[in-house]
C-alpha positions in Angstrom: 0.0 0.0 0.0 1.5 3.3 -1.0 2.2 5.7 2.0 0.2 8.9 1.8 2.0 12.1 1.8 2.2 13.9 5.2 2.6 17.6 5.4 4.9 17.8 8.4 7.9 16.0 9.6 6.6 15.5 13.1 4.2 12.7 12.1 7.0 11.1 10.1 9.3 11.2 13.0 6.8 9.6 15.4 6.0 6.8 12.9 9.7 6.2 12.3 10.1 6.1 16.1 7.3 3.5 16.4 8.9 1.2 13.8 12.3 1.6 15.4 10.9 0.8 18.9 9.1 -2.2 17.6 12.3 -3.6 16.1 14.3 -2.8 19.2 11.8 -4.3 21.5 11.5 -7.4 19.5 15.3 -8.0 19.8 15.9 -6.8 23.4 13.4 -9.3 24.8 15.9 -12.0 23.9 18.9 -10.4 25.4 20.5 -11.8 28.6 20.0 -10.2 32.1 23.5 -8.7 32.2 23.0 -6.9 28.8 19.6 -5.8 29.7 21.0 -4.3 32.9 23.6 -2.4 31.1 21.2 -0.9 28.7 18.9 -0.1 31.6 21.7 1.7 33.4 22.4 4.0 30.3 18.8 4.8 29.9 18.2 5.6 33.6 21.2 7.9 33.5 19.6 9.8 30.5 16.3 10.2 32.4 18.1 11.3 35.4 20.1 13.9 33.5 16.8 15.3 32.0 15.0 15.2 35.3 17.8 17.1 37.1 16.6 20.3 35.1 13.2 20.2 36.8 12.4 22.1 40.1 11.1 18.9 41.8 13.8 16.4 40.7 16.6 19.0 40.8 15.8 19.5 44.5 15.4 15.8 45.2 18.8 14.9 43.6 20.6 17.6 45.6 19.0 16.4 48.8 20.2 12.9 48.0 23.6 14.1 47.3 23.6 13.0 43.6 25.6 15.5 41.7 26.6 13.8 38.4 23.7 11.9 36.6 26.3 10.1 34.5 27.6 8.0 37.5 24.1 7.3 38.6 23.4 3.6 39.4 20.0 1.9 39.7 20.8 1.3 43.4 20.8 5.1 43.8 17.1 5.2 43.3 16.8 4.0 47.0 18.2 7.4 47.9 15.2 9.1 46.2 11.7 9.6 47.7 8.7 7.8 46.4 6.5 9.6 44.0 2.7 9.4 43.7 -0.3 11.5 42.5 -0.6 13.6 45.8 3.1 14.5 45.5 2.6 15.7 41.9 -0.5 17.7 42.8 1.2 19.3 45.8 4.2 20.5 43.7 2.2 21.2 40.5 2.8 19.7 37.0 5.2 22.3 36.0 7.7 21.3 38.6 8.0 17.9 36.7 8.1 19.0 33.1 11.1 19.3 30.9 9.3 20.6 27.9 6.4 23.1 27.2 3.3 21.2 27.8 1.7 22.8 24.6 3.5 20.3 22.6 2.8 17.3 24.8 0.1 14.7 24.8 -2.1 14.9 28.0 -2.9 11.6 29.8 -5.5 11.3 32.5 -6.0 8.4 34.9 -9.5 7.4 36.2 -8.8 7.9 39.9 -9.7 4.2 40.9 -7.5 4.7 43.9 -9.2 7.9 44.9 -7.0 10.6 43.1 -7.3 11.2 39.5 -3.9 12.0 37.9 -2.8 14.2 34.9 0.4 13.4 33.1 2.1 14.3 29.9 4.4 12.7 27.3 5.6 13.5 23.7 4.3 12.0 20.6 7.7 10.3 20.3 7.1 8.7 23.8 3.6 7.7 22.7 5.3 5.7 19.9 7.3 3.8 22.5 4.1 3.3 24.6 2.4 1.6 21.4 5.4 -0.4 20.5 5.3 -2.3 23.8 1.7 -3.3 22.9 2.9 -4.8 19.8 5.6 -6.7 21.6 2.7 -8.4 23.4 0.5 -8.9 20.3 3.4 -10.3 18.3 4.2 -12.9 21.1 0.6 -14.3 20.6 0.8 -14.4 16.7 -1.1 -11.1 16.0 -0.3 -8.9 13.1 -0.4 -5.3 12.3 -3.4 -5.8 10.0 -5.5 -7.5 12.6 -8.7 -5.6 13.6 -9.8 -5.6 17.2 -12.6 -5.0 19.6 -11.9 -3.2 23.0 -14.4 -3.6 25.7 -13.7 -0.7 27.9 -14.6 3.1 28.1 -16.8 3.7 25.0 -16.2 7.5 24.6 -12.4 7.5 25.5 -10.8 9.7 22.9 -7.8 8.6 20.8 -4.6 10.3 22.1 -2.3 11.9 19.3 0.3 9.5 18.3 1.6 7.2 15.5 -1.0 4.5 16.0 -3.8 6.9 15.9 -2.3 8.6 12.9 -1.9 5.3 11.0 -5.5 4.3 11.8 -6.8 7.6 10.4 -4.7 7.1 7.3 -6.3 3.6 6.8 -2.9 2.0 7.2 -4.0 0.1 10.4 -7.6 -1.2 11.1 -9.7 1.0 13.4 -10.5 -0.2 16.9 -14.2 -1.0 17.5 -15.1 -0.1 21.1 -17.8 -1.6 23.2 -18.7 -0.1 26.5 -17.7 -2.3 29.5 -21.1 -1.8 31.2 -23.3 -2.8 28.2 -25.3 -6.2 28.7 -23.0 -9.1 27.6 -25.5 -10.0 24.9 -25.1 -6.7 23.1 -21.4 -7.1 23.4 -21.5 -10.5 22.0 -23.5 -9.1 18.9 -20.6 -6.9 18.1 -18.0 -9.7 18.5 -20.0 -12.1 16.2 -20.6 -9.3 13.7 -17.0 -8.4 13.4 -15.1 -11.7 14.3 -12.0 -9.7 15.4 -8.6 -11.5 15.4 -7.8 -9.4 18.6 -10.2 -9.2 21.7 -9.1 -6.9 24.4 -10.8 -5.2 27.3 -11.3 -4.6 31.0 -10.9 -8.0 32.9 -14.3 -7.7 34.5 -16.0 -7.1 31.1 -14.2 -9.9 29.4 -15.2 -12.3 32.2 -18.9 -11.3 31.9 -18.8 -11.6 28.1 -17.1 -15.1 28.3 -19.6 -16.2 31.0 -22.5 -15.3 28.7 -21.0 -17.0 25.8 -20.7 -20.2 27.8 -24.2 -19.9 29.4 -25.9 -19.4 26.1 -23.8 -21.8 24.0 -23.1 -19.0 21.5 -20.8 -19.7 18.6 -17.8 -17.2 18.3 -14.9 -17.4 15.8 -11.8 -17.9 17.9 -9.6 -14.7 17.9 -5.8 -15.1 18.0 -5.9 -14.2 21.6 -8.0 -12.4 24.3 -6.0 -9.7 26.2 -7.4 -8.9 29.7 -6.4 -5.5 31.3 -7.1 -2.7 33.6 -7.9 -4.3 36.8 -7.3 -7.5 38.8 -7.2 -10.4 36.3 -8.6 -13.3 38.2 -8.0 -17.0 37.5 -11.7 -17.4 36.7 -11.5 -14.5 34.1 -8.7 -16.3 32.2 -10.3 -19.7 32.5 -13.7 -18.5 31.2 -12.1 -16.6 28.4 -10.2 -19.5 27.1 -13.1 -21.9 27.4 -15.5 -19.4 25.7 -13.3 -18.1 22.9 -11.0 -21.0 22.3 -8.0 -18.8 22.3 -5.2 -17.9 24.7 -6.3 -15.5 27.5 -3.5 -13.0 28.3 -3.0 -11.0 31.4 -1.7 -7.6 30.5 -0.5 -5.3 33.4 -0.9 -1.9 31.9 -1.3 1.5 33.3 -2.2 5.0 31.8 1.0 6.4 33.1 3.3 3.8 31.7 1.6 1.6 29.2 2.3 -2.1 29.2 4.6 -2.9 32.2 4.2 -6.7 32.2 2.3 -9.4 30.3 1.6 -13.2 30.5 4.5 -15.4 29.1 3.3 -17.4 26.1 5.2 -20.6 27.5 4.9 -20.2 31.2 1.4 -18.9 31.3 0.9 -18.4 35.1 3.6 -15.7 35.3 4.2 -12.2 33.8 7.3 -10.9 31.9 8.5 -7.4 33.1 9.5 -5.1 30.3 12.9 -4.5 31.9 14.3 -2.7 29.1 11.6 0.1 29.6 11.3 0.3 33.3 13.1 -0.2 36.6 10.5 -2.2 38.6 10.8 -2.4 42.5 8.7 -4.5 44.7 8.5 -2.8 48.1 7.4 -4.0 51.5 5.1 -2.0 53.7 8.0 -0.3 55.3 9.5 0.7 52.0 12.3 -1.8 51.9 12.8 -4.2 48.9 10.5 -7.2 49.3 12.2 -10.6 49.0 11.5 -12.7 46.0 8.3 -14.5 46.3 6.9 -11.9 48.9 4.1 -9.7 47.8 4.8 -5.9 47.8 3.8 -2.7 46.1 5.1 -2.0 42.6 7.1 1.1 42.3 8.1 1.9 38.7 10.7 4.2 37.0 10.2 4.8 33.4 13.4 4.7 31.3 11.6 6.3 28.3 9.7 9.3 29.7 11.9 12.3 29.6 9.3 15.1 28.9 7.7 14.3 32.3 9.9 11.9 34.1 8.3 9.4 36.4 10.9 8.2 38.9 9.9 5.8 41.8 6.2 6.2 41.0 3.9 4.3 43.3 1.5 2.4 41.3 -0.7 1.0 44.1 -0.6 -2.4 42.6 0.7 -5.5 44.4 2.6 -8.5 43.1 5.7 -10.5 43.8 9.0 -11.0 42.0 9.8 -14.5 40.8 13.6 -15.4 40.7 15.3 -17.2 37.9 15.2 -17.3 34.1 12.2 -18.4 32.0 12.2 -21.4 29.9 10.8 -19.4 26.9 14.2 -17.9 26.4 13.4 -14.3 27.1 15.7 -12.4 29.4 13.0 -10.3 30.8 12.3 -10.6 34.5 9.4 -12.5 36.0 6.5 -11.3 38.2 3.4 -13.0 39.7 0.2 -11.8 38.4 -1.0 -8.5 40.1 -2.8 -9.5 43.3 -4.8 -6.3 43.8 -4.3 -2.7 44.7 -3.2 -1.3 48.0 -6.3 1.0 48.1 -8.6 -2.0 47.3 -7.8 -4.4 50.1 -9.0 -5.2 53.8 -6.7 -5.6 56.7 -6.9 -8.4 59.2 -6.5 -7.5 62.8 -2.8 -8.6 62.6 -2.4 -6.2 59.6 -2.3 -9.0 56.8 -3.9 -7.9 53.5 -7.0 -9.5 52.1 -7.0 -9.2 48.3 -9.4 -9.9 45.4 -7.8 -13.2 44.4 -8.1 -14.4 48.0 -11.8 -13.7 48.0 -12.3 -15.1 44.7 -10.6 -18.3 45.9 -13.2 -18.6 48.8 -16.0 -18.7 46.2 -14.1 -21.0 43.9 -13.5 -23.7 46.5 -17.3 -24.2 46.8 -18.1 -23.6 43.2 -20.2 -20.6 44.0 -19.5 -19.2 40.6 -22.0 -21.7 39.3 -24.8 -19.4 40.8 -22.9 -16.1 41.4 -22.7 -13.9 38.4 -20.8 -11.0 40.1 -19.8 -10.1 43.5 -18.5 -7.1 45.5 -17.4 -6.9 49.1 -17.8 -3.7 51.0 -16.4 -3.0 54.3 -18.7 -1.4 56.9 -17.9 0.2 60.4 -17.5 -2.3 63.1 -15.3 -4.7 61.2 -18.1 -5.8 58.9 -17.9 -7.2 55.5 -21.0 -7.0 53.3 -21.0 -9.6 50.4 -23.1 -8.3 47.5 -24.1 -11.1 45.3 -25.6 -10.7 41.8 -26.8 -14.1 41.1 -27.8 -16.0 37.9 -30.3 -18.0 39.9 -31.1 -18.3 43.6 -28.9 -20.8 45.4 -30.1 -23.9 47.2 -29.9 -23.7 50.9 -26.9 -26.2 50.7 -25.1 -24.0 48.2 -25.7 -20.9 50.3 -24.4 -22.8 53.5 -21.2 -23.9 51.8 -20.4 -20.4 50.7 -21.1 -18.9 54.1 -19.0 -21.6 55.7 -16.2 -21.0 53.3 -16.1 -17.2 54.0 -16.7 -17.4 57.8 -14.0 -20.0 58.3 -11.6 -17.9 56.4 -12.6 -14.4 57.7 -14.7 -14.9 60.8 -12.0 -14.3 63.4 -11.4 -10.8 61.9 -14.7 -9.7 60.4 -18.5 -10.1 60.8 -19.8 -11.3 57.5 -23.2 -10.7 55.9 -24.5 -11.7 52.5 -26.9 -9.6 50.4 -28.6 -10.6 47.1 -28.9 -7.7 44.8 -30.2 -7.2 41.2 -27.1 -5.3 39.8 -23.7 -4.3 40.8 -22.7 -1.2 39.0 -19.1 -0.5 37.7 -17.1 2.3 39.0 -17.1 5.6 37.0 -13.9 4.3 35.4 -15.9 1.5 33.8 -14.2 -1.2 36.0 -15.8 -3.4 38.5 -14.2 -2.8 42.0 -14.4 -6.1 43.7 -13.3 -4.8 47.2 -14.5 -1.5 48.6 -12.7 -0.7 51.9 -13.8 2.0 54.3 -12.9 5.4 53.3 -9.8 6.4 55.3 
């Protein structure tokens, strides 16, 4: 297909960056850990050098006694404070920008942890953001001409960038969007009408759609893969998606701030590969120290590609554990468990231990409650109470209800008083995601 003429050089530069990033990422995932570490060190120094010119990071680096970015080592990150949305709001966006925001792409987050965020990056940085998605697609046999359906926010605008430009030019297929809160029957109609090679969306919406396909016996042409994103991806979500669509179900840990951070290994399906050529990823315990391998902690990320608005030691609020060793697939990228929930979406036992979404899901799974529970949400109430809201596909038998109550009370009864409530509908959050656990407002 001939390439249409473009009036300015900027789109050409971003498309060129996209293609170069795709080639680089395809090669770098196969490098050994030592070579990846060396590249990570060089990219980190470049980010630190740019960040040093901003009011916020300039002061942070001076306070940490870091004078020369060219001698900066990854271990020096521990001398710098953690960053979050509240810190950014307190200092103001201009304290973090290395370029005039007029030439940057604005990125907003949903505020699912309570505080919406506003960030900026260049169109060239958008190209790298997009290329990391293609790393995942290619790992599962998807091509650039494959159309896709995304089940998420319906009216989410396309951000300026090379992928959006190529779609407008007709050089890439457009993305069909389906709202995450539409009835599964309507979402299924669009899937059956378009038969997309790529199906992606919020994990809760994909789970509801897959559940509907299996319940109705609907026929769907198998896509190449189903990519589940944007929230806790449960075992049940992946299991239902693979059964319903007869395709690999892929857990993709992606954030608006960073893009794709980690994704399911095609060979070792129960773990995620971290994009170590694009990020420094720390797993921190509650006291801020590095969590030992295998121990769950909060993911704190430093981008190695964002220089227009550097994000250094940024708290994601997501929890996972690092897995030691190399992967049998041959990639040199590190390994991580699937994300186990968000620090803001957990309950605490009396001894301080966290209760996460996968744990609650396991309590339902061990008594096969999903046979009659369509959706659930657990809300914490004053007096150490947990209200289980159950949207059921049919009323349970007394024995089924008893088994679920026994499963939950045996696991949680020493720490919480548990109540069950049957509801007609559990609405999604304003972000379009289903929040499984709703703790008391702090």
